[in-house]
C-alpha positions as CSV (number, residue, x, y, z in Angstrom):
1,M,12.1,22.1,16.5
2,S,14.6,21.3,13.8
3,F,13.5,19.2,11.0
4,N,17.4,19.2,9.5
5,R,18.2,15.6,8.4
6,K,21.4,13.8,8.3
7,P,23.8,13.8,5.2
8,G,22.8,11.0,2.8
9,R,19.3,10.4,3.5
10,P,17.0,10.7,0.8
11,K,15.1,14.3,0.4
12,H,11.2,14.2,1.1
13,N,8.9,17.1,1.2
14,D,7.7,15.9,4.4
15,V,9.1,15.4,7.5
16,L,9.1,11.9,7.3
17,T,9.4,9.4,4.4
18,P,6.4,7.0,3.7
19,A,7.9,4.1,5.5
20,E,8.3,6.1,8.7
21,W,4.7,7.6,8.4
22,R,3.3,3.9,8.4
23,T,5.0,3.3,11.1
24,V,4.4,6.6,13.4
25,E,1.0,5.5,12.5
26,A,0.9,2.4,13.9
27,V,2.4,3.3,16.9
28,R,0.0,6.3,17.7
29,H,-2.9,3.4,17.1
30,G,-1.1,1.5,20.4
31,L,0.5,-1.3,18.0
32,T,4.0,-3.1,19.5
33,N,6.6,-3.3,17.1
34,P,6.2,-6.7,16.6
35,E,2.3,-6.0,15.8
36,I,3.7,-3.4,13.4
37,A,6.1,-5.8,11.9
38,R,3.3,-8.4,11.3
39,A,0.9,-6.0,9.9
40,H,3.7,-4.3,7.1
41,K,5.2,-7.6,6.6
42,I,8.7,-5.9,7.3
43,T,11.4,-7.2,9.8
44,L,11.5,-5.9,13.5
45,D,14.3,-4.3,13.0
46,A,12.9,-2.3,10.1
47,V,10.2,-1.0,12.6
48,K,12.9,0.1,15.1
49,Y,14.9,1.8,12.6
50,H,11.7,3.5,11.3
51,V,10.6,4.6,15.1
52,A,14.2,5.8,15.8
53,N,14.5,8.0,12.8
54,A,11.2,9.5,13.8
55,L,12.0,9.8,17.2
56,S,15.3,11.8,15.7
57,K,14.1,13.7,13.3
58,L,11.0,15.2,15.4
59,D,13.3,15.8,18.6
60,F,11.4,13.4,20.7
61,K,12.4,11.0,23.7
62,S,10.1,8.4,23.9
63,R,7.1,6.4,22.0
64,K,4.7,8.5,24.1
65,D,6.0,11.5,22.3
66,L,4.9,10.0,19.0
67,Q,1.7,8.9,20.1
68,K,0.7,12.5,21.5
69,W,2.1,14.0,18.5
70,K,-0.5,15.6,15.9
71,G,1.3,15.9,12.9
72,V,-0.3,14.8,9.2
73,D,1.5,13.1,6.8
74,Q,1.3,15.9,3.8
75,E,0.2,13.2,1.2
76,T,-3.0,12.6,3.1
77,S,-6.7,13.6,2.4
78,L,-6.7,14.8,5.8
79,Y,-3.9,16.9,5.7
80,R,-5.5,18.9,2.2
81,K,-8.9,19.2,4.1
82,E,-10.4,22.6,4.9
83,P,-10.7,23.6,8.3
84,A,-14.3,23.3,9.4
85,M,-16.2,26.6,9.5
86,D,-17.9,25.9,12.8
87,P,-15.6,24.0,15.2
88,S,-18.4,23.1,17.5
89,I,-18.5,19.4,17.8
90,T,-21.9,17.3,18.4
91,L,-21.0,13.5,19.2
92,E,-24.3,11.7,17.9
93,K,-24.2,8.9,15.2
94,I,-22.3,5.8,16.7
95,G,-19.9,4.7,13.7
96,Q,-18.2,1.3,14.9
97,I,-18.7,-0.7,17.7
98,A,-15.6,-3.1,18.5
99,R,-15.4,-6.6,19.7
100,N,-12.4,-8.9,21.3
101,V,-12.8,-12.5,19.8
102,S,-10.2,-15.2,20.8
103,D,-9.9,-16.7,16.9
104,I,-10.5,-14.1,14.0
105,D,-11.0,-16.8,11.1
106,A,-13.8,-18.7,13.4
107,A,-15.2,-15.7,14.5
108,T,-15.4,-14.0,11.0
109,T,-16.9,-17.1,9.4
110,W,-19.4,-17.1,12.5
111,Y,-20.7,-13.4,11.8
112,R,-20.7,-13.9,7.9
113,D,-22.3,-17.1,7.6
114,V,-23.8,-18.0,10.5
115,L,-25.1,-14.6,11.4
116,G,-25.8,-13.5,7.7
117,L,-23.9,-10.1,8.5
118,S,-22.1,-8.0,5.0
119,H,-18.5,-8.8,5.5
120,L,-16.8,-5.6,4.1
121,Y,-13.1,-6.6,4.8
122,S,-10.4,-8.2,6.8
123,F,-6.8,-7.0,7.7
124,G,-4.5,-8.9,9.7
125,N,-6.0,-10.1,12.8
126,L,-8.8,-7.7,12.2
127,S,-12.6,-8.1,10.4
128,F,-14.9,-5.6,9.6
129,F,-18.9,-6.0,9.1
130,D,-21.4,-3.6,8.3
131,C,-24.8,-3.6,10.2
132,L,-26.9,-1.0,8.4
133,G,-24.7,1.8,8.5
134,T,-23.0,0.9,11.9
135,R,-19.8,-1.1,11.6
136,L,-18.7,-3.9,13.7
137,F,-15.0,-4.3,14.2
138,L,-13.7,-7.6,15.3
139,S,-10.0,-8.4,16.4
140,Q,-8.4,-10.9,17.8
141,G,-7.3,-11.1,21.7
142,D,-8.4,-13.1,24.8
143,G,-12.1,-12.6,24.0
144,K,-12.8,-11.3,27.5
145,P,-16.0,-9.6,27.8
146,E,-14.3,-6.9,29.8
147,H,-12.2,-6.0,26.9
148,N,-15.6,-5.6,24.5
149,S,-17.4,-2.9,23.4
150,I,-15.4,0.3,22.7
151,I,-18.1,3.0,21.1
152,Y,-16.7,4.8,18.1
153,F,-18.2,8.2,16.9
154,K,-18.0,9.6,13.6
155,V,-16.9,13.2,13.1
156,D,-16.4,15.6,10.0
157,D,-13.2,17.0,11.2
158,I,-10.9,14.8,13.4
159,R,-8.5,17.3,13.8
160,E,-11.1,19.7,14.8
161,A,-12.8,17.3,17.1
162,H,-9.6,16.3,19.0
163,N,-8.2,19.8,19.4
164,T,-11.8,20.8,20.7
165,L,-12.5,18.4,23.0
166,S,-8.6,18.5,24.3
167,E,-9.4,21.9,25.1
168,K,-12.5,21.1,27.3
169,G,-10.0,18.5,29.4
170,I,-11.0,15.2,27.8
171,S,-8.0,13.2,28.0
172,F,-6.1,11.4,24.6
173,P,-3.4,9.4,25.1
174,H,-3.0,9.1,21.0
175,A,-3.1,11.7,18.7
176,P,-5.4,11.5,15.5
177,H,-3.8,8.8,13.0
178,K,-4.5,7.0,9.6
179,I,-5.0,3.6,10.3
180,H,-6.2,2.2,6.9
181,V,-6.4,3.5,3.0
182,H,-9.4,2.0,0.7
183,E,-9.2,0.5,-2.6
184,D,-11.2,3.4,-3.5
185,G,-8.1,5.7,-1.8
186,T,-10.6,6.6,1.0
187,E,-8.4,7.5,4.3
188,E,-9.8,6.1,7.7
189,W,-8.2,8.3,10.7
190,M,-9.4,7.5,14.3
191,A,-8.3,9.2,17.6
192,F,-9.6,7.6,21.2
193,M,-10.4,9.6,24.0
194,E,-11.0,8.4,27.5
195,D,-14.2,8.6,29.8
196,P,-14.3,9.1,33.5
197,D,-13.5,5.7,34.3
198,G,-10.7,5.5,31.9
199,Q,-12.3,3.5,29.4
200,P,-11.6,3.9,25.6
201,I,-14.3,6.3,23.3
202,G,-13.1,5.7,19.6
203,L,-13.6,9.3,17.2
204,M,-13.7,7.9,13.6
205,G,-13.5,10.0,10.4
206,N,-13.2,9.2,6.4
207,Y,-11.2,11.0,3.9
208,S,-11.1,11.3,0.1
209,S,-9.4,13.4,-2.3
210,Q,-13.2,13.7,-4.1
211,N,-14.5,15.5,-1.1
212,L,-12.1,18.3,-1.1
């Protein structure tokens, strides 16, 4: 695979520019181009441009290739994290439960002010609450019960977990990807595998340069 750049493009140490990385992470999270444009407050043409550039640089043919690509941004804490000494994976602690709601503003108000849950932060049509260490994740959709309740397991190294579970024959439609950087610089990464019924189960990991 060749990573040669076309003349005239800005030089970067990494294979993708920061803007292209942000777009690729969103693609790997399953967002559509219009959703990426809204989330990053850029034009739809800009999203298409970044996707096309990433596909060209990586010699990929389709969006699905980007979703399964296991590349990691060299500027992230996860990239600098040392590989785990013990590659075995134990899934025990549930880190997050997702809930689909029809109106994110009304739901945020209800969970925060009526139920009294501790509101962590909101991002676009997403809202997060702390439930004594387990996080509740609300996202705006159709609110149908059959589209609810994804379980997320916390893992120490999401790359090792992805590799180990993939070797066991578990399907991952998307590779691990960064979804958010908190105010203190902590990076949040996720990956999704499928159970025997094709239902998603999430893996999540938090990485900070202070822990390296």
